[in-house]
DODOSE-202325 format. One record per residue (C-alpha): x, y, z. Coordinates in steps of 0.02 Angstrom, whole numbers, padded with zeros to 5 digits, always signed. Layout:
<setors>
XYZ;...
</setors>
This chain:
<setors>
-00469-00722+02908;-00517-00903+02841;-00664-00893+02960;-00737-00717+02857;-00675-00783+02687;-00792-00958+02728;-00931-00833+02799;-00921-00737+02627;-00932-00871+02540;-01078-00939+02641;-01161-00763+02591;-01154-00776+02405;-01211-00955+02417;-01387-00891+02493;-01526-00959+02393;-01665-00812+02420;-01670-00729+02240;-01669-00540+02214;-01816-00461+02094;-01787-00505+01931;-01682-00436+01828;-01582-00343+01962;-01367-00388+01995;-01220-00395+01894;-01143-00570+01919;-00970-00631+01912;-00978-00773+01771;-00886-00884+01867;-00996-00897+01991;-01157-00936+01888;-01160-01112+01920;-01186-01087+02098;-01271-00934+02109;-01395-00906+01985;-01395-01036+01841;-01564-01112+01918;-01659-00957+01910;-01613-00908+01742;-01655-01088+01670;-01819-01048+01768;-01843-00865+01674;-01813-00990+01493;-01633-00996+01474;-01567-01147+01391;-01386-01135+01414;-01279-01183+01558;-01173-01091+01673;-01026-01176+01599;-01080-01137+01413;-01064-00953+01470;-00891-00961+01571;-00775-01085+01542;-00591-01096+01577;-00562-01262+01451;-00663-01255+01317;-00748-01108+01191;-00904-01030+01296;-01004-00847+01282;-00858-00741+01385;-00741-00773+01248;-00843-00681+01141;-00836-00531+01232;-00717-00401+01249;-00664-00237+01333;-00654-00110+01205;-00563+00021+01233;-00567-00011+01419;-00732+00112+01416;-00855+00014+01327;-00899-00162+01286;-00896-00255+01105;-00924-00439+01027;-00864-00553+00908;-00977-00587+00777;-00884-00682+00657;-00741-00798+00627;-00637-00654+00558;-00620-00559+00714;-00770-00452+00662;-00831-00330+00813;-00983-00264+00858;-00996-00111+00965;-01096+00029+00966;-01086+00202+00876;-01067+00323+01000;-00920+00183+01069;-00827+00196+00907;-00893+00388+00898;-00707+00446+00945;-00615+00329+00805;-00764+00387+00667;-00728+00543+00707;-00531+00555+00690;-00566+00475+00506;-00683+00614+00472;-00631+00771+00365;-00762+00886+00253;-00708+00799+00109;-00741+00613+00212;-00866+00656+00311;-00897+00479+00380;-00989+00550+00561;-01125+00617+00415;-01115+00495+00273;-01051+00337+00351;-00898+00228+00319;-00920+00054+00252;-00755-00042+00195;-00771-00124+00066;-00609-00241+00096;-00471-00282+00235;-00376-00154+00129;-00493-00004+00154;-00513-00055+00353;-00454+00112+00463;-00311+00082+00595;-00346+00189+00762;-00199+00194+00866;-00219+00163+01040;-00376+00080+01015;-00374-00110+01097;-00482-00226+01142;-00461-00352+01301;-00484-00536+01319;-00547-00604+01491;-00437-00784+01503;-00499-00829+01669;-00541-00771+01848;-00495-00837+02001;-00530-00789+02200;-00385-00724+02255;-00457-00659+02431;-00351-00769+02544;-00207-00707+02474;-00251-00520+02463;-00303-00521+02636;-00169-00610+02715;-00082-00518+02877;-00228-00397+02867;-00349-00360+03024;-00466-00236+03095;-00365-00168+03214;-00256-00087+03057;-00303+00121+02992;-00357+00108+02828;-00171+00169+02744;-00099+00008+02845;-00219-00094+02794;-00178-00037+02601;-00032-00040+02618;-00029-00238+02652;-00153-00262+02521;-00024-00174+02398;+00122-00314+02476;+00002-00442+02441;-00038-00394+02266;+00148-00369+02230;+00184-00542+02294;+00045-00630+02208;+00077-00566+02026;+00260-00588+02059;+00224-00783+02087;+00075-00819+01960;+00125-00897+01807;+00068-00816+01642;+00080-00841+01467;+00183-00742+01358;+00039-00604+01314;-00051-00623+01476;-00061-00482+01615;-00152-00497+01792;-00270-00382+01856;-00327-00388+02030;-00490-00302+02088;-00584-00290+02257;-00762-00329+02270;-00904-00298+02407;-00793-00153+02448;-00633-00230+02483;-00721-00389+02582;-00673-00505+02411;-00523-00491+02282;-00532-00577+02110;-00417-00602+01983;-00412-00579+01813;-00306-00646+01672;-00326-00543+01521;-00242-00532+01331;-00253-00348+01252;-00242-00336+01061;-00206-00169+00990;-00221-00175+00804;-00419-00141+00815;-00464-00057+00631;-00636+00030+00583;-00746-00080+00488;-00904+00007+00467;-01029+00143+00544;-01193+00182+00495;-01217+00405+00473;-01247+00488+00621;-01447+00509+00554;-01445+00320+00581;-01324+00293+00726;-01380+00449+00816;-01533+00469+00777;-01618+00576+00904;-01441+00630+00970;-01464+00734+01146;-01675+00757+01122;-01683+00543+01140;-01552+00507+01257;-01605+00418+01391;-01776+00408+01323;-01892+00290+01267;-01981+00261+01144;-01822+00232+01051;-01756+00226+00858;-01572+00220+00857;-01462+00120+00755;-01332+00145+00883;-01201+00032+00820;-01016+00024+00731;-00907-00123+00649;-00729-00150+00691;-00603-00292+00685;-00461-00378+00782;-00296-00386+00679;-00164-00522+00761;+00010-00551+00716;+00098-00726+00697;+00009-00860+00770;-00148-00753+00813;-00071-00674+00936;-00068-00502+00985;+00035-00371+00883;+00067-00199+00852;-00026-00128+00699;+00080-00205+00544;+00007-00240+00364;+00057-00401+00370;-00048-00438+00524;-00200-00544+00498;-00380-00540+00562;-00417-00626+00715;-00479-00809+00731;-00597-00826+00898;-00610-00940+01028;-00809-00909+01007;-00916-00804+00908;-01099-00749+00917;-01221-00815+00805;-01362-00680+00769;-01546-00730+00777;-01682-00689+00640;-01801-00734+00733;-01767-00586+00856;-01877-00542+01040;-02048-00537+01078;-02134-00496+01241;-02078-00593+01384;-01927-00678+01313;-01750-00707+01423;-01626-00578+01382;-01432-00589+01436;-01315-00445+01428;-01142-00487+01455;-01001-00354+01470;-00903-00224+01572;-01032-00124+01678;-00928+00034+01751;-00964+00080+01921;-01131+00060+02014;-01161+00118+02221;-01314-00011+02269;-01264-00015+02446;-01235+00167+02501;-01311+00229+02659;-01468+00340+02672;-01370+00490+02715;-01255+00461+02574;-01400+00473+02431;-01484+00605+02513;-01334+00722+02487;-01342+00641+02309;-01494+00694+02262;-01501+00867+02363;-01325+00925+02349;-01210+00855+02213;-01313+00806+02080;-01388+00981+02055;-01236+01067+02072;-01152+00970+01940;-01331+00991+01834;-01311+01175+01832;-01130+01180+01796;-01140+01061+01621;-01317+01150+01567;-01230+01310+01570;-01093+01238+01460;-01203+01142+01349;-01312+01295+01286;-01160+01400+01236;-01081+01245+01149;-01252+01199+01078;-01284+01367+00992;-01102+01385+00929;-01132+01207+00840;-01298+01253+00755;-01205+01382+00680;-01086+01296+00539;-01037+01125+00503;-00866+01123+00533;-00903+01164+00712;-01012+01037+00718;-00898+00909+00667;-00773+00978+00810;-00870+00976+00959;-00989+00816+00919;-00914+00700+01013;-00872+00820+01140;-01048+00878+01181;-01129+00707+01182;-00978+00666+01306;-01046+00812+01423;-01233+00785+01395;-01231+00626+01438;-01214+00618+01602;-01291+00803+01635;-01430+00706+01562;-01411+00554+01677;-01396+00644+01826;-01570+00736+01796;-01655+00560+01779;-01569+00494+01927;-01626+00630+02045;-01799+00609+01977;-01801+00414+01985;-01727+00416+02153;-01866+00516+02229;-02019+00444+02120;-01955+00261+02187;-01938+00327+02364;-01740+00248+02376;-01744+00366+02542;-01872+00278+02621;-01809+00115+02562;-01633+00154+02628;-01697+00198+02794;-01822+00024+02790;-01654-00064+02787;-01559+00043+02909;-01681+00015+03035;-01690-00189+02990;-01514-00186+03005;-01507-00109+03170;-01633-00216+03223;-01519-00366+03183;-01397-00281+03266;-01478-00254+03443;-01527-00444+03439;-01363-00498+03443;-01204-00444+03564;-01088-00487+03437;-01172-00414+03288;-01189-00245+03373;-00999-00233+03464;-00921-00250+03281;-01069-00144+03154;-01153-00030+03303;-01067+00120+03273;-01074+00130+03084;-01227+00212+03040;-01199+00359+03172;-01027+00372+03111;-01096+00391+02911;-01214+00518+02970;-01059+00630+03067;-00913+00595+02913;-01061+00634+02764;-01101+00793+02861;-00902+00845+02878;-00897+00798+02700;-01011+00911+02616;-00923+01055+02586;-00791+00998+02520;-00884+00855+02410;-00987+01011+02335;-00816+01117+02310;-00728+00958+02243;-00871+00946+02109;-00859+01126+02053;-00671+01137+02043;-00684+00962+01945;-00836+00997+01812;-00763+01196+01796;-00587+01181+01790;-00553+01008+01749;-00694+00955+01606;-00798+01084+01535;-00662+01226+01517;-00560+01134+01375;-00387+01251+01404;-00398+01175+01575;-00345+01003+01489;-00191+01101+01420;-00143+01205+01563;-00152+01031+01659;-00007+00952+01555;+00081+01105+01560;+00091+01092+01748;+00163+00914+01738;+00273+00984+01598;+00324+01094+01736;+00336+00994+01894;+00452+00863+01778;+00566+01013+01766;+00575+01038+01930;+00580+00880+01980;+00714+00802+01860;+00783+00957+01762;+00811+00965+01563;+00789+00755+01546;+00617+00770+01632;+00562+00913+01538;+00604+00829+01376;+00535+00659+01421;+00350+00725+01457;+00376+00855+01317;+00368+00715+01207;+00198+00644+01252;+00132+00815+01256;+00173+00873+01090;+00124+00706+01028;-00060+00731+01095;-00081+00927+01031;-00114+00903+00843;-00294+00806+00914;-00318+00929+01038;-00324+01069+00918;-00396+00976+00768;-00569+01007+00880;-00542+01158+00975;-00633+01329+00949;-00538+01452+01068;-00714+01566+01049;-00812+01448+01110;-00698+01382+01245;-00703+01579+01295;-00885+01581+01310;-00908+01434+01423;-00751+01511+01533;-00851+01683+01570;-01006+01563+01630;-00918+01439+01741;-00803+01561+01813;-00947+01666+01870;-01036+01506+01937;-00872+01464+02037;-00868+01616+02105;-01057+01628+02173;-01048+01434+02211;-01147+01411+02369;-01095+01296+02495;-00934+01324+02442;-00840+01443+02516;-00667+01411+02503;-00663+01401+02305;-00798+01532+02277;-00659+01656+02382;-00546+01628+02300;-00600+01667+02126;-00668+01810+02191;-00494+01856+02273;-00418+01838+02114;-00534+01970+02026;-00509+02078+02155;-00310+02047+02164;-00303+02082+01991;-00407+02238+01969;-00554+02137+01855;-00731+02192+01857;-00817+02046+01795;-00787+01885+01729;-00834+01927+01548;-00678+02035+01567;-00558+01906+01656;-00617+01798+01505;-00568+01928+01386;-00382+01954+01476;-00318+01784+01489;-00367+01704+01325;-00296+01880+01220;-00129+01856+01308;-00124+01680+01329;+00003+01544+01220;-00109+01411+01271;-00250+01458+01141;-00139+01418+00983;-00048+01281+00960;+00119+01356+00848;+00109+01501+00990;+00125+01354+01122;+00259+01252+01025;+00367+01411+01003;+00367+01405+01195;+00384+01244+01228;+00537+01184+01119;+00650+01326+01182;+00767+01272+01311;+00667+01194+01457;+00723+01346+01571;+00656+01501+01465;+00527+01384+01431;+00451+01348+01612;+00479+01544+01661;+00370+01585+01497;+00229+01461+01538;+00230+01519+01730;+00199+01683+01673;+00039+01642+01544;-00108+01726+01622;-00232+01567+01582;-00082+01465+01693;-00060+01583+01831;-00245+01593+01842;-00274+01428+01835;-00115+01394+01968;-00203+01518+02091;-00357+01436+02107;-00269+01267+02102;-00170+01307+02245;-00319+01341+02349;-00405+01177+02290;-00263+01071+02342;-00218+01163+02507;-00393+01200+02567;-00499+01039+02482;-00402+00907+02422;-00319+00844+02579;-00494+00852+02698;-00601+00788+02543;-00475+00638+02544;-00466+00618+02717;-00661+00617+02748;-00680+00506+02599;-00539+00361+02659;-00647+00339+02833;-00796+00320+02734;-00737+00198+02614;-00676+00092+02790;-00848+00127+02851;-00936+00044+02693;-00813-00089+02696;-00901-00135+02882;-01055-00086+02840;-01069-00212+02676;-00974-00338+02775;-01111-00300+02916;-01261-00317+02803;-01201-00490+02742;-01188-00555+02906;-01335-00474+02983;-01445-00555+02838;-01391-00723+02787;-01552-00769+02691;-01506-00630+02551;-01416-00651+02402;-01276-00486+02375;-01193-00461+02219;-01051-00352+02196;-01064-00170+02131;-00980-00139+01976;-00806-00092+01948;-00770-00111+01757;-00755-00300+01749;-00843-00445+01656;-01018-00460+01724;-01173-00549+01657;-01343-00482+01687;-01503-00564+01647;-01701-00526+01618;-01857-00523+01502;-01908-00398+01375;-02032-00313+01466;-02103-00139+01426;-02150-00010+01587;-02273+00125+01644;-02154+00277+01692;-02306+00378+01736;-02495+00383+01785;-02600+00337+01646;-02430+00289+01526;-02392+00129+01467;-02234+00091+01354;-02226-00051+01228;-02073-00126+01251;-02030-00127+01049;-02018-00010+00906;-01983-00011+00730;-01946+00097+00553;-02105+00187+00565;-02080+00257+00723;-01906+00330+00626;-02026+00403+00487;-02128+00465+00625;-02011+00573+00730;-01942+00634+00548;-01878+00810+00511;-01800+00851+00361;-01632+00966+00394;-01623+00929+00599;-01474+00865+00657;-01551+00754+00772;-01703+00684+00684;-01657+00710+00487;-01684+00522+00377;-01577+00477+00261;-01663+00478+00088;-01628+00283+00021;-01705+00246+00217;-01858+00321+00160;-01875+00247+00012;-01845+00058+00084;-01971+00087+00228;-02097+00150+00086;-02055-00004-00023;-02085-00097+00131;-01897-00180+00065;-01847-00254+00214;-01775-00410+00157;-01748-00564+00274;-01730-00442+00408;-01913-00392+00443;-02039-00475+00564;-02197-00616+00524;-02310-00470+00497;-02196-00368+00412;-02119-00239+00519;-01922-00190+00509;-01881-00183+00703;-01769-00066+00760;-01762-00068+00961;-01840-00142+01117;-01831-00141+01310;-01754-00271+01440;-01760-00273+01619;-01592-00313+01605;-01480-00224+01766;-01342-00121+01651;-01254+00046+01670;-01100+00138+01583;-00992+00013+01527;-01126-00116+01470;-01127+00017+01296;-01114-00137+01166;-01140-00264+01279;-01220-00381+01163;-01407-00442+01199;-01409-00637+01206;-01547-00749+01194;-01594-00897+01281;-01500-01015+01161;-01340-00899+01174;-01371-00798+01013;-01362-00632+00987;-01536-00529+00984;-01487-00367+01017;-01368-00225+01077;-01345-00125+01220;-01336+00056+01224;-01425+00148+01322;-01554+00139+01480;-01727+00229+01505;-01711+00408+01584;-01839+00363+01741;-01741+00221+01763;-01548+00281+01766;-01547+00290+01955;-01520+00078+01954;-01339+00140+01986;-01400+00163+02186;-01571+00097+02174;-01627-00031+02063;-01807-00028+02063;-01884-00158+01928;-02037-00084+01890;-01963+00069+01767;-01770-00001+01776;-01756-00040+01582;-01591-00048+01459;-01623-00010+01278;-01552-00116+01144;-01532-00116+00968;-01608-00254+00883;-01495-00351+00773;-01607-00379+00626;-01616-00195+00616;-01427-00170+00630;-01415-00330+00498;-01555-00242+00372;-01440-00073+00387;-01271-00143+00347;-01366-00269+00206;-01506-00171+00113;-01466+00006+00182;-01270+00017+00151;-01242-00124+00010;-01104-00196+00138;-01170-00366+00106;-01003-00457+00106;-01017-00403+00330;-01155-00496+00347;-01092-00663+00243;-00956-00654+00359;-01078-00677+00504;-01197-00847+00555;-01383-00807+00554;-01498-00924+00631;-01671-00966+00655;-01678-01020+00848;-01880-01028+00851;-01877-01137+00688;-01940-01279+00782;-02049-01198+00920;-02233-01218+00857;-02352-01097+00890;-02212-00955+00881;-02213-00795+00767;-02056-00846+00692;-02110-01017+00656;-02227-00952+00521;-02098-00880+00436;-02023-00938+00273;-01869-01028+00313;-01706-01003+00176;-01634-01192+00179;-01462-01198+00258;-01306-01242+00148;-01199-01294+00262;-01086-01156+00368;-00987-01190+00535;-01042-01293+00650;-01111-01234+00821;-00977-01151+00939;-01086-01206+01094;-01105-01371+01092;-01302-01407+01143;-01359-01232+01129;-01409-01204+00942;-01452-01409+00891;-01637-01349+00852;-01586-01171+00756;-01591-01166+00553;-01428-01088+00491;-01463-00952+00358;-01349-00929+00226;-01308-00792+00157;-01420-00726+00011;-01371-00549-00034;-01498-00392-00010;-01410-00245-00042;-01492-00134-00179;
</setors>
């Protein structure tokens, strides 16, 4: 086992560099693996300034926002910057017709006006440690997947038991390289996170779904929150007595912005990538899985979009839900096209041919890894009908018919009663009733009925997924129902699920009577019948085959690293802290088309369509642009920058990640990728994979000049990092003399920066 660990470390230390921009790197390994390359690309920082346990570093300004996005500290008073779409749910929860913060924006004038968000948290990373040896103790290659995981679970429990943690610290352990290596993350979580500011949707969501995943982009996708702490700056539940958090480090903000070719570092918590899949898996994704998922969401989105355009209340109710559904629908379309355009399958075939050649040249390698590629082919063929059925079931019964979420909760309620009697029922009921207000506030049964009718029809006609399609058709026949519209009318007309008051009347009865009535509900009965077929005929084989594939993938990963010791491998994203680096760079998506990497406010005006919810522009923003009233936030040539492109390797979870310049200053806010490069989760290609960032100067301009919230800018530390670089565009700007202010947070990286005092600028 020790030899295996040493072997993996050797592979990770290989000197051959990947294509610039590729990879999501663990920050504690930058010194050994990436520092030299990053500095060659223009970075002025050291690896210690990016990640340090003993002193404040960039990592201390980066937090996991709600477990689904990234955010960063931009002041010494706990001010957080993240995307508008990351904070969308919180903004929506505070929105009413009378106080329409989605439409009009929100800006707290002081600490007292900042809005609490129950359930929202941010998590800091204190330190990261390699715990591979402890986690794989007692594990051997003769074990089954179940036996291996059982031993790892025991090792994890033992490690957590003996690890000494601070009062508010927790230990999180995650596998890397498909289970060939393990790292622990010591974390601290703060639960009092308040909404501070958000632009209106016409800025924060400008372009909406039409521009989603597209370039050129002109979206001011940002929002502001603040961390509050209890005594001694420690985590505490919400209290009026809590104070703004004082960070170990916060990011200064550059007023010099970016130029093409500049180094960019993106720090955050990317969600999930699969760069090391075999070709047969990618083929199945392109030809079977993605087309099914796209078709299902396309059908649901058309219905919701038509209803949202009818009235403002429906738009408020469904704005966030529509965006969630549309996001991956469009991503999957681009992913498929990108995988085809970049010949991902051809690249996989070439790699596998090289891998086979390496195995054939070594009896030891062939003995240990020679069965893997044929086994992949066999297992993915077996998996295909089950993975298709699972995606149909999850997309239709689990995600896109909203009422099914309540049905799922009711099933858990009845299970709690059957397992633990009245006590179990009452315990789960308390959790269920607490969540109902939020669900029904934004629920429209008429829309859901239309979606239900269309998607159950697709379920009943699912090609290649005979078990589930037959289960739906059999249900109609058994109940004398002619078609799916009639099915929708019958179950929706008589179900308690669609009305909160009716549901509560039943749920609040004595448990025995309540369970009987729930089980007799037509929507519950239908879902239970369909779900039973899925659980009995699909879920088991799907999980069993996937378990075998996971074991093959772990061995394949180890085999690749051993067969190619001169190559450097980065671990797939798994929602843990990562660093990715690249440059400000345009691209050529198609023949004859070249995209520049920078956009300006003039482009917003060019897209302006009065009254259109995607491309409307606030009157004040139009006025500011017409007057060229940009304050200190304009470029040297008098333009107002809005967005820029980079070659950083990003994915979901990197939303809200800071774009950091060569000296450690914030220059932008990551929020998207270009459509042609969304396949970067599976096949990063430097020719078209680009991430999209809001320019920090546009964020400041909106806060200050548009919103008049200059008191927030006054909290921040604004710098001119190019002030001593002769010949640069920024050096030709008129500089504002510094009036003191906080010392640089990173020793050595801000010595040449001029600190700019806040002068005001809001109208």
